[in-house]
C-alpha positions as a LaTeX table, in Angstrom:
\begin{tabular}{lrrr}
\hline
Residue & $x$ (\AA) & $y$ (\AA) & $z$ (\AA) \\
\hline
Met1 & $-33.37$ & $-17.75$ & 10.65 \\
Arg2 & $-34.34$ & $-14.33$ & 9.00 \\
Arg3 & $-38.01$ & $-13.42$ & 8.53 \\
Arg4 & $-39.16$ & $-12.01$ & 5.12 \\
Leu5 & $-42.09$ & $-9.35$ & 4.83 \\
Glu6 & $-43.05$ & $-11.26$ & 1.71 \\
Pro7 & $-45.85$ & $-13.98$ & 2.87 \\
Tyr8 & $-47.59$ & $-11.09$ & 4.79 \\
Leu9 & $-47.23$ & $-9.06$ & 1.59 \\
Trp10 & $-49.17$ & $-12.07$ & $-0.45$ \\
Leu11 & $-51.81$ & $-12.57$ & 2.58 \\
Leu12 & $-52.79$ & $-8.90$ & 1.94 \\
Phe13 & $-52.93$ & $-9.62$ & $-1.87$ \\
Ser14 & $-55.03$ & $-12.53$ & $-1.53$ \\
Gly15 & $-57.34$ & $-11.08$ & 0.90 \\
Gly16 & $-58.00$ & $-8.15$ & $-0.84$ \\
Gly17 & $-58.63$ & $-10.20$ & $-4.05$ \\
Val18 & $-61.13$ & $-12.23$ & $-2.20$ \\
Val19 & $-63.29$ & $-8.92$ & $-0.90$ \\
Ala20 & $-62.58$ & $-7.35$ & $-4.56$ \\
Ala21 & $-64.01$ & $-10.67$ & $-6.01$ \\
Leu22 & $-66.82$ & $-10.77$ & $-3.61$ \\
Thr23 & $-68.05$ & $-7.09$ & $-2.72$ \\
Leu24 & $-67.08$ & $-5.36$ & $-6.41$ \\
Pro25 & $-69.37$ & $-7.23$ & $-8.83$ \\
Val26 & $-72.27$ & $-7.02$ & $-6.43$ \\
Leu27 & $-71.95$ & $-3.18$ & $-6.32$ \\
Val28 & $-71.70$ & $-2.99$ & $-10.32$ \\
Leu29 & $-74.74$ & $-5.06$ & $-10.60$ \\
Leu30 & $-76.85$ & $-2.75$ & $-8.21$ \\
Phe31 & $-75.41$ & 0.43 & $-8.94$ \\
Gly32 & $-74.26$ & $-0.16$ & $-12.30$ \\
Val33 & $-77.29$ & $-1.88$ & $-14.00$ \\
Leu34 & $-80.67$ & $-2.75$ & $-11.50$ \\
Met35 & $-80.87$ & 0.96 & $-9.78$ \\
Pro36 & $-80.42$ & 2.52 & $-13.62$ \\
Leu37 & $-82.83$ & 0.25 & $-15.03$ \\
Gly38 & $-85.23$ & 0.96 & $-12.29$ \\
Val39 & $-85.47$ & $-2.69$ & $-11.13$ \\
Val40 & $-84.18$ & $-1.56$ & $-7.56$ \\
Gly41 & $-84.99$ & 1.85 & $-5.86$ \\
Trp42 & $-81.87$ & 4.22 & $-5.46$ \\
Pro43 & $-81.23$ & 4.37 & $-1.53$ \\
Ser44 & $-82.06$ & 7.84 & $-0.16$ \\
Ala45 & $-79.12$ & 9.81 & 1.33 \\
Ala46 & $-80.45$ & 9.87 & 4.75 \\
His47 & $-80.24$ & 5.77 & 4.54 \\
Leu48 & $-76.95$ & 5.54 & 3.62 \\
Arg49 & $-75.86$ & 8.16 & 6.19 \\
Ala50 & $-77.53$ & 6.02 & 8.74 \\
Leu51 & $-75.74$ & 2.86 & 7.75 \\
Val52 & $-72.48$ & 4.62 & 7.53 \\
Asp53 & $-72.99$ & 5.90 & 10.84 \\
Ala54 & $-72.60$ & 2.09 & 12.55 \\
Pro55 & $-69.12$ & 1.59 & 13.76 \\
Leu56 & $-69.34$ & $-2.26$ & 12.39 \\
Val57 & $-69.91$ & $-1.04$ & 8.86 \\
Arg58 & $-67.12$ & 1.93 & 8.95 \\
Gly59 & $-64.73$ & $-0.53$ & 10.33 \\
Gly60 & $-65.63$ & $-3.07$ & 7.48 \\
Leu61 & $-65.39$ & $-0.38$ & 4.80 \\
Val62 & $-61.70$ & 0.42 & 6.23 \\
Val63 & $-60.57$ & $-3.21$ & 6.01 \\
Ala64 & $-62.37$ & $-3.65$ & 2.51 \\
Leu65 & $-60.67$ & $-0.66$ & 1.21 \\
Thr66 & $-57.43$ & $-1.25$ & 2.51 \\
Leu67 & $-57.04$ & $-4.78$ & 1.28 \\
Cys68 & $-58.12$ & $-3.84$ & $-1.90$ \\
Leu69 & $-55.36$ & $-1.13$ & $-1.89$ \\
Phe70 & $-53.00$ & $-3.67$ & $-1.09$ \\
His71 & $-54.20$ & $-6.10$ & $-3.77$ \\
Ala72 & $-53.89$ & $-3.32$ & $-6.05$ \\
Ala73 & $-50.55$ & $-2.09$ & $-5.05$ \\
His74 & $-49.11$ & $-5.85$ & $-5.45$ \\
Arg75 & $-50.56$ & $-5.84$ & $-8.71$ \\
Ile76 & $-48.65$ & $-2.64$ & $-9.83$ \\
Arg77 & $-45.60$ & $-3.57$ & $-8.42$ \\
Phe78 & $-44.90$ & $-6.89$ & $-10.04$ \\
Thr79 & $-46.58$ & $-5.89$ & $-13.26$ \\
Ser80 & $-44.09$ & $-2.71$ & $-13.38$ \\
Glu81 & $-41.43$ & $-5.06$ & $-12.52$ \\
Glu82 & $-42.34$ & $-7.86$ & $-15.28$ \\
Leu83 & $-43.67$ & $-5.57$ & $-18.00$ \\
Leu84 & $-41.89$ & $-2.36$ & $-17.62$ \\
Gly85 & $-38.41$ & $-3.99$ & $-16.67$ \\
Leu86 & $-37.87$ & $-2.25$ & $-13.39$ \\
Arg87 & $-36.65$ & $-4.85$ & $-11.43$ \\
Arg88 & $-33.36$ & $-3.38$ & $-10.46$ \\
Trp89 & $-35.65$ & $-0.68$ & $-8.57$ \\
Asp90 & $-37.64$ & $-3.67$ & $-6.59$ \\
Ala91 & $-37.17$ & $-1.85$ & $-2.98$ \\
Leu92 & $-38.30$ & 1.61 & $-4.35$ \\
Val93 & $-41.31$ & 0.62 & $-6.28$ \\
Ala94 & $-42.31$ & $-1.70$ & $-3.21$ \\
Val95 & $-42.15$ & 1.43 & $-0.88$ \\
Leu96 & $-44.12$ & 3.60 & $-3.24$ \\
Cys97 & $-46.91$ & 0.80 & $-4.02$ \\
Tyr98 & $-47.02$ & $-0.30$ & $-0.40$ \\
Gly99 & $-46.91$ & 2.97 & 1.01 \\
Ala100 & $-49.51$ & 4.26 & $-1.19$ \\
Ala101 & $-51.86$ & 1.64 & 0.21 \\
Val102 & $-51.15$ & 2.13 & 3.64 \\
Ala103 & $-51.47$ & 6.31 & 2.92 \\
Gly104 & $-54.79$ & 5.04 & 1.54 \\
Gly105 & $-55.81$ & 3.07 & 4.41 \\
Val106 & $-54.76$ & 5.95 & 6.92 \\
Thr107 & $-57.06$ & 8.46 & 4.41 \\
Ala108 & $-59.90$ & 6.03 & 4.73 \\
Ile109 & $-59.46$ & 5.83 & 8.20 \\
Thr110 & $-59.39$ & 9.67 & 8.72 \\
Leu111 & $-62.53$ & 10.20 & 6.58 \\
Leu112 & $-64.58$ & 7.52 & 8.07 \\
Phe113 & $-63.78$ & 7.72 & 11.95 \\
\hline
\end{tabular}
């Protein structure tokens, strides 16, 4: 029986969706609403730098960013196939989308480590 790659791509898609659904609303609330209104104070650059210096935080950021990129790649792939009629170029679209997600993950690792 031949193993397919598709279940693993769906796993990355769902993981990215969960990460995006749990983290992005909090970030928008903090940095887009509460901090500009003065409800919560802005963190200093030194405080943010100290936070990102921790290896566990860096690893978490890499995982979160990479999962969000795979989520976006999966959505772009199937949206382009369904709405733009690019189904005949499925392999090319898949390579471009997931390749961009892998490149983004490698870039995140390069920048954070």
